[in-house]
N, CA and C atoms as an extended XYZ file, in Angstrom:
471
Properties=species:S:1:pos:R:3:atomname:S:1:resname:S:1:resid:I:1 pbc="F F F"
N      -278.943       21.775      -13.611 N   MET     1
C      -279.094       21.913      -12.186 CA  MET     1
C      -277.803       22.443      -11.568 C   MET     1
N      -276.678       21.895      -12.010 N   LEU     2
C      -275.381       22.325      -11.513 CA  LEU     2
C      -275.132       23.799      -11.826 C   LEU     2
N      -275.495       24.209      -13.033 N   LEU     3
C      -275.326       25.618      -13.412 CA  LEU     3
C      -276.213       26.517      -12.567 C   LEU     3
N      -277.418       26.063      -12.279 N   CYS     4
C      -278.327       26.860      -11.440 CA  CYS     4
C      -277.717       27.069      -10.065 C   CYS     4
N      -277.144       25.988       -9.515 N   LYS     5
C      -276.498       26.101       -8.202 CA  LYS     5
C      -275.309       27.050       -8.268 C   LYS     5
N      -274.526       26.949       -9.339 N   GLN     6
C      -273.382       27.851       -9.493 CA  GLN     6
C      -273.850       29.292       -9.611 C   GLN     6
N      -274.914       29.523      -10.352 N   ALA     7
C      -275.442       30.880      -10.522 CA  ALA     7
C      -275.939       31.423       -9.187 C   ALA     7
N      -276.579       30.570       -8.374 N   GLU     8
C      -277.062       30.993       -7.057 CA  GLU     8
C      -275.901       31.378       -6.142 C   GLU     8
N      -274.778       30.677       -6.275 N   LYS     9
C      -273.611       30.964       -5.437 CA  LYS     9
C      -272.748       32.076       -6.014 C   LYS     9
N      -273.190       32.696       -7.049 N   CYS    10
C      -272.471       33.788       -7.726 CA  CYS    10
C      -271.120       33.340       -8.265 C   CYS    10
N      -271.041       32.074       -8.679 N   VAL    11
C      -269.822       31.582       -9.302 CA  VAL    11
C      -269.819       32.103      -10.728 C   VAL    11
N      -268.715       32.726      -11.147 N   PRO    12
C      -268.682       33.264      -12.509 CA  PRO    12
C      -268.840       32.140      -13.534 C   PRO    12
N      -269.759       32.346      -14.470 N   LEU    13
C      -270.015       31.354      -15.510 CA  LEU    13
C      -269.396       31.809      -16.823 C   LEU    13
N      -268.973       30.848      -17.640 N   GLN    14
C      -268.477       31.182      -18.966 CA  GLN    14
C      -269.671       31.607      -19.814 C   GLN    14
N      -269.379       32.305      -20.877 N   ALA    15
C      -270.444       32.782      -21.766 CA  ALA    15
C      -271.290       31.612      -22.252 C   ALA    15
N      -270.642       30.516      -22.580 N   GLU    16
C      -271.341       29.324      -23.051 CA  GLU    16
C      -272.299       28.802      -21.979 C   GLU    16
N      -271.839       28.807      -20.728 N   GLN    17
C      -272.678       28.338      -19.627 CA  GLN    17
C      -273.857       29.276      -19.401 C   GLN    17
N      -273.613       30.566      -19.456 N   SER    18
C      -274.689       31.547      -19.272 CA  SER    18
C      -275.744       31.407      -20.359 C   SER    18
N      -275.292       31.226      -21.604 N   ASP    19
C      -276.224       31.038      -22.718 CA  ASP    19
C      -277.060       29.786      -22.514 C   ASP    19
N      -276.411       28.733      -22.085 N   TRP    20
C      -277.131       27.485      -21.863 CA  TRP    20
C      -278.174       27.655      -20.770 C   TRP    20
N      -277.798       28.333      -19.676 N   LEU    21
C      -278.726       28.567      -18.578 CA  LEU    21
C      -279.924       29.385      -19.042 C   LEU    21
N      -279.695       30.365      -19.910 N   ALA    22
C      -280.793       31.194      -20.424 CA  ALA    22
C      -281.712       30.392      -21.333 C   ALA    22
N      -281.168       29.438      -22.053 N   ASP    23
C      -281.952       28.638      -22.999 CA  ASP    23
C      -282.496       27.356      -22.382 C   ASP    23
N      -282.410       27.209      -21.062 N   VAL    24
C      -282.788       25.968      -20.405 CA  VAL    24
C      -284.259       25.611      -20.632 C   VAL    24
N      -285.104       26.596      -20.927 N   ASP    25
C      -286.528       26.334      -21.167 CA  ASP    25
C      -286.752       25.635      -22.494 C   ASP    25
N      -285.782       25.737      -23.403 N   GLU    26
C      -285.921       25.101      -24.707 CA  GLU    26
C      -285.782       23.594      -24.556 C   GLU    26
N      -286.452       22.896      -25.440 N   GLU    27
C      -286.396       21.447      -25.385 CA  GLU    27
C      -285.015       20.993      -25.849 C   GLU    27
N      -284.398       20.119      -25.053 N   ILE    28
C      -283.039       19.665      -25.350 CA  ILE    28
C      -283.058       18.146      -25.460 C   ILE    28
N      -282.295       17.663      -26.378 N   ASP    29
C      -282.152       16.226      -26.538 CA  ASP    29
C      -281.619       15.648      -25.228 C   ASP    29
N      -282.202       14.540      -24.748 N   GLU    30
C      -281.834       13.952      -23.461 CA  GLU    30
C      -280.365       13.532      -23.429 C   GLU    30
N      -279.870       12.986      -24.506 N   GLN    31
C      -278.469       12.578      -24.587 CA  GLN    31
C      -277.545       13.785      -24.477 C   GLN    31
N      -277.885       14.838      -25.148 N   GLU    32
C      -277.086       16.062      -25.111 CA  GLU    32
C      -277.083       16.638      -23.704 C   GLU    32
N      -278.246       16.603      -23.048 N   LEU    33
C      -278.356       17.110      -21.681 CA  LEU    33
C      -277.484       16.287      -20.734 C   LEU    33
N      -277.531       14.966      -20.890 N   GLU    34
C      -276.731       14.094      -20.041 CA  GLU    34
C      -275.236       14.351      -20.256 C   GLU    34
N      -274.842       14.509      -21.507 N   ALA    35
C      -273.439       14.805      -21.820 CA  ALA    35
C      -273.032       16.144      -21.217 C   ALA    35
N      -273.934       17.116      -21.299 N   HIS    36
C      -273.621       18.430      -20.740 CA  HIS    36
C      -273.498       18.358      -19.215 C   HIS    36
N      -274.411       17.633      -18.556 N   TYR    37
C      -274.319       17.470      -17.101 CA  TYR    37
C      -273.007       16.802      -16.716 C   TYR    37
N      -272.649       15.772      -17.462 N   SER    38
C      -271.400       15.070      -17.199 CA  SER    38
C      -270.212       16.024      -17.335 C   SER    38
N      -270.224       16.816      -18.392 N   TYR    39
C      -269.161       17.793      -18.622 CA  TYR    39
C      -269.106       18.814      -17.484 C   TYR    39
N      -270.274       19.293      -17.064 N   MET    40
C      -270.315       20.306      -16.001 CA  MET    40
C      -269.865       19.714      -14.659 C   MET    40
N      -270.208       18.453      -14.400 N   GLU    41
C      -269.754       17.801      -13.173 CA  GLU    41
C      -268.237       17.706      -13.152 C   GLU    41
N      -267.659       17.381      -14.306 N   LYS    42
C      -266.197       17.302      -14.388 CA  LYS    42
C      -265.569       18.665      -14.121 C   LYS    42
N      -266.166       19.711      -14.668 N   ILE    43
C      -265.659       21.068      -14.415 CA  ILE    43
C      -265.780       21.391      -12.931 C   ILE    43
N      -266.918       21.050      -12.328 N   GLN    44
C      -267.130       21.328      -10.908 CA  GLN    44
C      -266.132       20.554      -10.054 C   GLN    44
N      -265.917       19.273      -10.360 N   GLU    45
C      -264.942       18.478       -9.619 CA  GLU    45
C      -263.557       19.091       -9.745 C   GLU    45
N      -263.216       19.481      -10.949 N   HIS    46
C      -261.912       20.093      -11.183 CA  HIS    46
C      -261.771       21.373      -10.359 C   HIS    46
N      -262.819       22.192      -10.368 N   CYS    47
C      -262.792       23.442       -9.598 CA  CYS    47
C      -262.696       23.153       -8.105 C   CYS    47
N      -263.426       22.150       -7.630 N   ASN    48
C      -263.367       21.804       -6.207 CA  ASN    48
C      -261.976       21.335       -5.822 C   ASN    48
N      -261.345       20.527       -6.671 N   GLN    49
C      -259.981       20.089       -6.401 CA  GLN    49
C      -259.042       21.288       -6.391 C   GLN    49
N      -259.213       22.166       -7.340 N   PHE    50
C      -258.361       23.344       -7.420 CA  PHE    50
C      -258.582       24.236       -6.205 C   PHE    50
N      -259.845       24.406       -5.776 N   GLU    51
C      -260.149       25.237       -4.605 CA  GLU    51
C      -259.496       24.674       -3.360 C   GLU    51
N      -259.471       23.353       -3.236 N   SER    52
C      -258.892       22.754       -2.043 CA  SER    52
C      -257.390       22.980       -1.965 C   SER    52
N      -256.734       23.182       -3.109 N   THR    53
C      -255.293       23.412       -3.082 CA  THR    53
C      -254.919       24.879       -3.031 C   THR    53
N      -255.767       25.745       -3.569 N   SER    54
C      -255.379       27.155       -3.590 CA  SER    54
C      -256.500       28.106       -3.206 C   SER    54
N      -257.638       27.577       -2.746 N   ASN    55
C      -258.789       28.378       -2.327 CA  ASN    55
C      -259.321       29.293       -3.427 C   ASN    55
N      -259.081       28.996       -4.699 N   LYS    56
C      -259.588       29.778       -5.828 CA  LYS    56
C      -259.949       28.819       -6.939 C   LYS    56
N      -260.904       29.230       -7.727 N   CYS    57
C      -261.201       28.485       -8.949 CA  CYS    57
C      -261.211       29.480      -10.086 C   CYS    57
N      -260.186       29.446      -10.883 N   LEU    58
C      -260.098       30.361      -12.016 CA  LEU    58
C      -260.770       29.712      -13.211 C   LEU    58
N      -261.679       30.416      -13.806 N   VAL    59
C      -262.338       29.925      -15.012 CA  VAL    59
C      -261.830       30.756      -16.166 C   VAL    59
N      -261.290       30.061      -17.162 N   GLU    60
C      -260.727       30.754      -18.307 CA  GLU    60
C      -261.862       31.295      -19.165 C   GLU    60
N      -261.836       32.582      -19.476 N   LYS    61
C      -262.866       33.192      -20.321 CA  LYS    61
C      -262.253       33.474      -21.679 C   LYS    61
N      -263.003       33.091      -22.690 N   ASP    62
C      -262.494       33.261      -24.043 CA  ASP    62
C      -263.693       33.456      -24.960 C   ASP    62
N      -263.574       34.390      -25.884 N   ASP    63
C      -264.670       34.654      -26.809 CA  ASP    63
C      -264.749       33.597      -27.909 C   ASP    63
N      -263.650       32.872      -28.134 N   SER    64
C      -263.647       31.885      -29.204 CA  SER    64
C      -264.344       30.617      -28.730 C   SER    64
N      -264.674       29.774      -29.688 N   ASP    65
C      -265.300       28.502      -29.349 CA  ASP    65
C      -264.223       27.583      -28.792 C   ASP    65
N      -264.370       27.175      -27.550 N   VAL    66
C      -263.405       26.292      -26.915 CA  VAL    66
C      -264.096       24.969      -26.671 C   VAL    66
N      -263.509       23.920      -27.176 N   THR    67
C      -264.091       22.601      -26.949 CA  THR    67
C      -263.540       22.041      -25.653 C   THR    67
N      -264.314       21.189      -24.969 N   PRO    68
C      -263.857       20.644      -23.697 CA  PRO    68
C      -262.575       19.846      -23.812 C   PRO    68
N      -262.274       19.310      -24.988 N   ASP    69
C      -261.078       18.501      -25.163 CA  ASP    69
C      -259.865       19.327      -25.575 C   ASP    69
N      -259.992       20.627      -25.609 N   SER    70
C      -258.906       21.491      -26.052 CA  SER    70
C      -257.726       21.377      -25.096 C   SER    70
N      -256.505       21.152      -25.617 N   PRO    71
C      -255.337       21.014      -24.744 CA  PRO    71
C      -254.957       22.316      -24.045 C   PRO    71
N      -255.394       23.464      -24.571 N   ASN    72
C      -255.045       24.735      -23.949 CA  ASN    72
C      -256.001       25.129      -22.831 C   ASN    72
N      -257.129       24.424      -22.718 N   MET    73
C      -258.120       24.767      -21.705 CA  MET    73
C      -257.581       24.414      -20.329 C   MET    73
N      -257.667       25.336      -19.423 N   CYS    74
C      -257.248       25.135      -18.025 CA  CYS    74
C      -255.774       24.747      -17.914 C   CYS    74
N      -254.938       25.282      -18.796 N   GLU    75
C      -253.512       24.951      -18.754 CA  GLU    75
C      -252.905       25.343      -17.408 C   GLU    75
N      -253.309       26.501      -16.915 N   HIS    76
C      -252.834       26.965      -15.608 CA  HIS    76
C      -253.289       26.009      -14.510 C   HIS    76
N      -254.548       25.564      -14.604 N   ASP    77
C      -255.088       24.640      -13.609 CA  ASP    77
C      -254.347       23.312      -13.644 C   ASP    77
N      -254.027       22.850      -14.837 N   ILE    78
C      -253.310       21.587      -14.976 CA  ILE    78
C      -251.933       21.697      -14.334 C   ILE    78
N      -251.243       22.817      -14.570 N   GLN    79
C      -249.925       23.018      -13.969 CA  GLN    79
C      -250.049       23.088      -12.450 C   GLN    79
N      -251.076       23.801      -11.971 N   THR    80
C      -251.295       23.913      -10.528 CA  THR    80
C      -251.604       22.543       -9.936 C   THR    80
N      -252.442       21.769      -10.637 N   ASP    81
C      -252.758       20.420      -10.176 CA  ASP    81
C      -251.504       19.555      -10.140 C   ASP    81
N      -250.651       19.685      -11.156 N   GLN    82
C      -249.415       18.909      -11.196 CA  GLN    82
C      -248.506       19.309      -10.041 C   GLN    82
N      -248.421       20.623       -9.787 N   ASN    83
C      -247.609       21.096       -8.665 CA  ASN    83
C      -248.150       20.556       -7.346 C   ASN    83
N      -249.469       20.568       -7.193 N   ALA    84
C      -250.088       20.052       -5.969 CA  ALA    84
C      -249.816       18.554       -5.836 C   ALA    84
N      -249.913       17.831       -6.958 N   LYS    85
C      -249.641       16.391       -6.928 CA  LYS    85
C      -248.181       16.143       -6.561 C   LYS    85
N      -247.279       16.911       -7.160 N   ASP    86
C      -245.858       16.775       -6.840 CA  ASP    86
C      -245.609       17.057       -5.365 C   ASP    86
N      -246.270       18.089       -4.857 N   GLU    87
C      -246.107       18.434       -3.442 CA  GLU    87
C      -246.657       17.321       -2.551 C   GLU    87
N      -247.819       16.770       -2.904 N   ARG    88
C      -248.383       15.656       -2.128 CA  ARG    88
C      -247.444       14.456       -2.162 C   ARG    88
N      -246.880       14.170       -3.339 N   ASP    89
C      -245.945       13.056       -3.461 CA  ASP    89
C      -244.705       13.292       -2.599 C   ASP    89
N      -244.195       14.520       -2.614 N   ALA    90
C      -243.017       14.850       -1.807 CA  ALA    90
C      -243.325       14.701       -0.319 C   ALA    90
N      -244.489       15.182        0.098 N   VAL    91
C      -244.877       15.065        1.511 CA  VAL    91
C      -245.043       13.593        1.886 C   VAL    91
N      -245.673       12.814        1.015 N   ALA    92
C      -245.845       11.379        1.277 CA  ALA    92
C      -244.488       10.693        1.390 C   ALA    92
N      -243.551       11.087        0.531 N   ASN    93
C      -242.206       10.534        0.571 CA  ASN    93
C      -241.504       10.908        1.876 C   ASN    93
N      -241.646       12.170        2.285 N   LEU    94
C      -241.041       12.604        3.546 CA  LEU    94
C      -241.634       11.848        4.731 C   LEU    94
N      -242.945       11.656        4.719 N   ILE    95
C      -243.599       10.916        5.805 CA  ILE    95
C      -243.090        9.479        5.841 C   ILE    95
N      -242.974        8.875        4.675 N   SER    96
C      -242.469        7.505        4.593 CA  SER    96
C      -241.047        7.419        5.145 C   SER    96
N      -240.195        8.370        4.734 N   ASN    97
C      -238.820        8.397        5.235 CA  ASN    97
C      -238.785        8.631        6.737 C   ASN    97
N      -239.665        9.492        7.226 N   LEU    98
C      -239.724        9.769        8.659 CA  LEU    98
C      -240.122        8.516        9.424 C   LEU    98
N      -241.097        7.766        8.893 N   LYS    99
C      -241.511        6.522        9.544 CA  LYS    99
C      -240.348        5.537        9.592 C   LYS    99
N      -239.593        5.449        8.484 N   LEU   100
C      -238.435        4.561        8.460 CA  LEU   100
C      -237.403        4.997        9.490 C   LEU   100
N      -237.164        6.318        9.579 N   ASP   101
C      -236.217        6.841       10.559 CA  ASP   101
C      -236.677        6.547       11.980 C   ASP   101
N      -237.956        6.722       12.250 N   VAL   102
C      -238.496        6.453       13.589 CA  VAL   102
C      -238.329        4.979       13.925 C   VAL   102
N      -238.648        4.101       12.973 N   ASP   103
C      -238.499        2.662       13.201 CA  ASP   103
C      -237.041        2.301       13.473 C   ASP   103
N      -236.144        2.880       12.692 N   GLU   104
C      -234.723        2.591       12.894 CA  GLU   104
C      -234.240        3.132       14.243 C   GLU   104
N      -234.703        4.336       14.614 N   ASN   105
C      -234.330        4.894       15.915 CA  ASN   105
C      -234.833        4.019       17.057 C   ASN   105
N      -236.050        3.490       16.930 N   LYS   106
C      -236.584        2.594       17.964 CA  LYS   106
C      -235.722        1.345       18.080 C   LYS   106
N      -235.324        0.805       16.919 N   LYS   107
C      -234.477       -0.389       16.912 CA  LYS   107
C      -233.134       -0.088       17.586 C   LYS   107
N      -232.547        1.053       17.259 N   ILE   108
C      -231.260        1.446       17.849 CA  ILE   108
C      -231.406        1.661       19.349 C   ILE   108
N      -232.493        2.324       19.764 N   GLN   109
C      -232.719        2.549       21.196 CA  GLN   109
C      -232.863        1.228       21.940 C   GLN   109
N      -233.541        0.269       21.323 N   LYS   110
C      -233.708       -1.046       21.939 CA  LYS   110
C      -232.346       -1.719       22.114 C   LYS   110
N      -231.501       -1.642       21.072 N   GLN   111
C      -230.163       -2.225       21.152 CA  GLN   111
C      -229.329       -1.524       22.226 C   GLN   111
N      -229.423       -0.187       22.261 N   LEU   112
C      -228.660        0.564       23.262 CA  LEU   112
C      -229.107        0.220       24.677 C   LEU   112
N      -230.404        0.055       24.869 N   LYS   113
C      -230.926       -0.299       26.191 CA  LYS   113
C      -230.402       -1.668       26.608 C   LYS   113
N      -230.401       -2.617       25.650 N   LYS   114
C      -229.896       -3.964       25.913 CA  LYS   114
C      -228.405       -3.913       26.278 C   LYS   114
N      -227.637       -3.163       25.486 N   GLU   115
C      -226.202       -3.022       25.757 CA  GLU   115
C      -225.954       -2.327       27.102 C   GLU   115
N      -226.762       -1.316       27.394 N   ASN   116
C      -226.626       -0.589       28.654 CA  ASN   116
C      -226.880       -1.518       29.840 C   ASN   116
N      -227.905       -2.357       29.731 N   THR   117
C      -228.208       -3.322       30.793 CA  THR   117
C      -227.046       -4.295       30.963 C   THR   117
N      -226.517       -4.762       29.847 N   SER   118
C      -225.385       -5.687       29.887 CA  SER   118
C      -224.161       -5.031       30.537 C   SER   118
N      -223.889       -3.788       30.139 N   LEU   119
C      -222.740       -3.073       30.715 CA  LEU   119
C      -222.945       -2.783       32.207 C   LEU   119
N      -224.170       -2.467       32.598 N   ALA   120
C      -224.460       -2.217       34.016 CA  ALA   120
C      -224.220       -3.491       34.827 C   ALA   120
N      -224.619       -4.654       34.295 N   HIS   121
C      -224.389       -5.932       34.974 CA  HIS   121
C      -222.888       -6.215       35.086 C   HIS   121
N      -222.170       -5.972       33.997 N   GLU   122
C      -220.719       -6.186       33.995 CA  GLU   122
C      -220.030       -5.257       34.994 C   GLU   122
N      -220.503       -4.010       35.081 N   LEU   123
C      -219.943       -3.056       36.040 CA  LEU   123
C      -220.164       -3.536       37.475 C   LEU   123
N      -221.340       -4.088       37.763 N   LYS   124
C      -221.619       -4.625       39.105 CA  LYS   124
C      -220.651       -5.756       39.431 C   LYS   124
N      -220.423       -6.640       38.446 N   GLN   125
C      -219.488       -7.747       38.653 CA  GLN   125
C      -218.080       -7.224       38.927 C   GLN   125
N      -217.671       -6.214       38.157 N   CYS   126
C      -216.335       -5.633       38.347 CA  CYS   126
C      -216.215       -4.987       39.726 C   CYS   126
N      -217.250       -4.298       40.162 N   LYS   127
C      -217.230       -3.669       41.490 CA  LYS   127
C      -217.152       -4.730       42.585 C   LYS   127
N      -217.878       -5.823       42.387 N   SER   128
C      -217.849       -6.915       43.362 CA  SER   128
C      -216.452       -7.527       43.435 C   SER   128
N      -215.865       -7.776       42.264 N   ILE   129
C      -214.502       -8.321       42.214 CA  ILE   129
C      -213.525       -7.344       42.857 C   ILE   129
N      -213.691       -6.049       42.566 N   LEU   130
C      -212.814       -5.029       43.138 CA  LEU   130
C      -212.958       -4.987       44.655 C   LEU   130
N      -214.183       -5.091       45.131 N   ALA   131
C      -214.406       -5.075       46.579 CA  ALA   131
C      -213.729       -6.284       47.226 C   ALA   131
N      -213.882       -7.477       46.614 N   LYS   132
C      -213.240       -8.679       47.150 CA  LYS   132
C      -211.721       -8.546       47.097 C   LYS   132
N      -211.234       -8.031       45.974 N   THR   133
C      -209.791       -7.851       45.805 CA  THR   133
C      -209.262       -6.850       46.822 C   THR   133
N      -210.003       -5.784       47.056 N   SER   134
C      -209.586       -4.777       48.034 CA  SER   134
C      -209.524       -5.385       49.426 C   SER   134
N      -210.555       -6.176       49.755 N   THR   135
C      -210.571       -6.827       51.071 CA  THR   135
C      -209.390       -7.776       51.183 C   THR   135
N      -209.167       -8.562       50.137 N   THR   136
C      -208.052       -9.499       50.130 CA  THR   136
C      -206.736       -8.749       50.207 C   THR   136
N      -206.628       -7.643       49.493 N   LEU   137
C      -205.408       -6.836       49.504 CA  LEU   137
C      -205.181       -6.240       50.886 C   LEU   137
N      -206.242       -5.757       51.516 N   GLU   138
C      -206.114       -5.203       52.870 CA  GLU   138
C      -205.671       -6.287       53.843 C   GLU   138
N      -206.266       -7.484       53.697 N   GLU   139
C      -205.868       -8.596       54.564 CA  GLU   139
C      -204.410       -8.961       54.312 C   GLU   139
N      -204.036       -8.973       53.025 N   SER   140
C      -202.644       -9.290       52.680 CA  SER   140
C      -201.705       -8.244       53.254 C   SER   140
N      -202.073       -6.986       53.123 N   ASN   141
C      -201.249       -5.907       53.682 CA  ASN   141
C      -201.165       -6.031       55.199 C   ASN   141
N      -202.280       -6.385       55.811 N   SER   142
C      -202.300       -6.548       57.268 CA  SER   142
C      -201.388       -7.700       57.682 C   SER   142
N      -201.470       -8.829       56.949 N   VAL   143
C      -200.610       -9.981       57.235 CA  VAL   143
C      -199.155       -9.602       56.987 C   VAL   143
N      -198.906       -8.875       55.910 N   GLN   144
C      -197.542       -8.446       55.584 CA  GLN   144
C      -197.007       -7.534       56.685 C   GLN   144
N      -197.836       -6.600       57.137 N   ASP   145
C      -197.415       -5.701       58.214 CA  ASP   145
C      -197.115       -6.498       59.482 C   ASP   145
N      -197.944       -7.476       59.773 N   SER   146
C      -197.726       -8.317       60.966 CA  SER   146
C      -196.414       -9.075       60.841 C   SER   146
N      -196.168       -9.605       59.658 N   CYS   147
C      -194.927      -10.342       59.421 CA  CYS   147
C      -193.712       -9.426       59.560 C   CYS   147
N      -193.804       -8.226       59.006 N   LEU   148
C      -192.695       -7.269       59.100 CA  LEU   148
C      -192.437       -6.896       60.556 C   LEU   148
N      -193.490       -6.694       61.304 N   VAL   149
C      -193.346       -6.356       62.729 CA  VAL   149
C      -192.695       -7.526       63.458 C   VAL   149
N      -193.129       -8.729       63.132 N   ALA   150
C      -192.568       -9.908       63.794 CA  ALA   150
C      -191.094      -10.064       63.443 C   ALA   150
N      -190.746       -9.834       62.168 N   ILE   151
C      -189.350       -9.941       61.739 CA  ILE   151
C      -188.500       -8.885       62.435 C   ILE   151
N      -188.990       -7.681       62.511 N   GLN   152
C      -188.246       -6.596       63.156 CA  GLN   152
C      -188.074       -6.887       64.651 C   GLN   152
N      -189.078       -7.454       65.242 N   THR   153
C      -189.008       -7.768       66.668 CA  THR   153
C      -187.956       -8.843       66.895 C   THR   153
N      -187.874       -9.854       66.056 N   LYS   154
C      -186.903      -10.922       66.194 CA  LYS   154
C      -185.490      -10.406       65.950 C   LYS   154
N      -185.357       -9.441       65.056 N   GLN   155
C      -184.046       -8.895       64.763 CA  GLN   155
C      -183.552       -8.067       65.940 C   GLN   155
N      -184.447       -7.413       66.605 N   ILE   156
C      -184.064       -6.567       67.732 CA  ILE   156
C      -183.661       -7.452       68.907 C   ILE   156
N      -184.185       -8.547       69.088 N   GLU   157
C      -183.877       -9.414       70.204 CA  GLU   157
C      -182.563      -10.020       70.004 C   GLU   157
């Protein structure tokens, strides 16, 4: 069924797949058919994963008999999948680091806001003290000026 769908979508089939599709009318052992469907589903899943990462599904064509367990089969796809996995891992790591940075920045901003509020309160207190001191200093200067005037007046007399 999977091969029929692939053939309808004009997905290039391997020679082995094309032969199987042509011989589909022949009676096939049920176990063999189930194993073949399972194998084809795995190929389709692999192709779908590969398509999602690179928008292509390359099917290796070879005239020799290639078994599904062959280590050389889809070597390019395996490398591409590994690269995609590495890239996903790197992106996940960057996102994790970014979240940590954002959390730390929020913590720092909270501390800075607290310190800023504290410093603003301290500045108000200092301004109040300065205002009182200025008033007291002006009064002292005024009293001092009055005293100096009084002393000068007594000296002149």
